[in-house]
N, C-alpha and C positions, 0 to 999 in steps of 0.2 A: 830501319826507317827507308833507306835510299838504297840504290843500286848501284853498282858503278856503271851501268849503263845509262843513268839518268842524265840530261842535258845538264852542262857546267857554265858557270857563270862567274866571271872576277867581279868583286865587290868591293867599292871603299866603302869604310866608315869613320865617322869622328872616334878620333882615341877613346872616349867614354863610353862610348857603345862596343867599341870591341873589347875593352877592360870588363863592362856589365858579363858580354857575350861568356868571355872568358870562364868569368867567374861562375856562371850559370853553369857550364858545361863541366868544369870541374866539382862544383856542388853536386849534380846531376848526374856525375860519372857518365856523360856524354860524349858527344863531338860536337864543335862547334856548329858545323853544319845541320846536327839534329837539334839544335835549340832555336839556329836560324828558321830551320822549315817548322818548329813546333810555334814560334812566336807569329811567323805571316800566316798558319794553317788557322791559330787561335784568332787572329784580325779576320779572315776571310770568315769565318764561323759566324762570326759577331755579327758583319755586314750581311752576309746572308740571314741568317735570322730576323734583323733588321729591315731586311727586304730592299738594303740599299743598292746592292749588287746582286746581279742576277749569276746563278752558277754558271761554271764553265761549259 
C-alpha cells in the first residue's frame, strides 16, 4: 500500500482510537499505517462522490 519513500507524519490519537486501529490492523493482518490510510481514503472517496470535496 505504501512505500518507504512516502512522506511520513507524526500523529497523536485518543487512546480509544489507537486501540481501535490496533484491533483493526490485527484483525485484517495489516499494519496500523495501512488501516489509517484505508480509513482516510474511504472518507475521501465518500466526500468526492458527494461532490463536497474536489479531487486533488
